[in-house]
N, C-alpha and C positions, 0 to 999 in steps of 0.2 A: 278887803285886801288879799292881795296875793302872797304867798310864803316865798320867801328867799330861805335857799338851804347854802349851809357852808359846806364843802369838802376838805376833811384835812390829809392833805397828799405829799408826798417828795415832789425832789424836782423833775420826775420823772412821769407825775402828773397817775402814778398808783398809790393805793392808799400802803400805810406801813405798820407795824403792829410796835406803836408809839402813842405817848399822850396826845391828846388834841393840841394841846399848846406847844407841843414841837415838832409841828410839822414844819414843813420848808414853806407851805403857801397853800391857800383856800383856793378853792374852785368855788365863786359862785352860782346857784342856780334860782333859777325865778320859775314858780308855778304859773305856766299861761296854755291857756286852754286845756286844763287837766291835765300836763304833762311837763316835767322839769323840761326849762332851754338852759343853755349855757349863757351868762351875762358879764362875767368877768373874772379875775384871775387879781389874788391880792397876795402880796409878800408877806410872811410871817415874819415883820421887822422884831415882834417880841420872841421869839423862838430863845434868845438864851438872856433875856431880861430876866436880872435878880437870881438866876441859877447858883452864880458863885454862892451867894447867900444861903438860899433852899432850896433844893428841889419841890415843885409844884409850888413855889412861889406865889402867895395871894396877890401880891403888887402886881406877878405879871397874868396870873388869872384875872384882875381885875382893868390892865391894860388891854387884853383880846377881848372882853366880856365890851369895853370901850370902842373898840377898832370896829367889832363886828356890828353891835347895835347902830354906829355912826354909819355903817353900810345898810341895814335896815334888813338885817338877818334874823329869821325866828328860828330856825331848824340846824342843828350843829350835827354831823354824821362824820363818824372817827370808827378806829378798829380800837381805841383805847380812848378812856378817860381818867383821869388822875383824881386824886383826891379834892381837887376845886370842883367837883361834877356838883357838889353842895349849892357852889355860889352858881355855876353854870345853868345848871335846871328852877333856876327863879327868874332867869332872861328868855332861856333858850327851850326848845324840845331836843332834848340829846338822843341820836341813835348810835346804838353799837352795829356794826357791819362786820362782815366774815370773809368777805371777797376784798380782794387787792384792785380789782378792774373797776373805775366810775362807771362805765358801760354797762354793766353786770348788775352795779349797785343803781344804778339810775331805773333800770329793768325792774329790779324788783321794789324800790320807792314808788314808781309810779303804779304797779299793781296795790299797792298800802296808802296810797295818800291819802284819802276819806278817813283814814284814821287819825293820823299825822294832823290834817285839818280838823278835825273833832278835838283833836289836845288841844290845839291852839285857841280855836275858837271859845270853846267852854272853861278857860283857866285864866287866871291872870299871871301866875307863879307858881313854883313847885311842881313845876312839869313831871309828869311820868318820862323813865326811860324806857326807850323802845329798843330791844333786841332784833335785829331780820339777820335770819341765817336761811331755811329753806321758807321757813313761815313767819310770821312776826308774834312778839312778845311783848307785852306793857308789862312795866311794873315801877312800885315807887321807889324812890333813891333813900 
């Protein structure tokens, strides 16, 4: 099975320093021939879901998890994750990045793709968090 990634971006297709669930949309990429290729865009219809009741709502988190699992996503990429990260890493490999340009992020992830694939293939839940800046750091949540 090839991995599918969801990049949390704003309307201008740039990463923004906000939580994954607060993205305007998700750019979906799939690994083909050991490289990420774009496959689709998915509007975040749950961006404001249940936010009046509670910021970082579990209901909102569960809806986004369900949406992305239905799209067969395995890896989430964002500049930041909120308190639902402990729910997220039960289903997806989370990656925090520090660049706002998806093109730069693609280059970096393609260099480290073998680490991310190994994390997905060797676990069934409670995936480690990857932080990618100049290099890559893997840590428990």
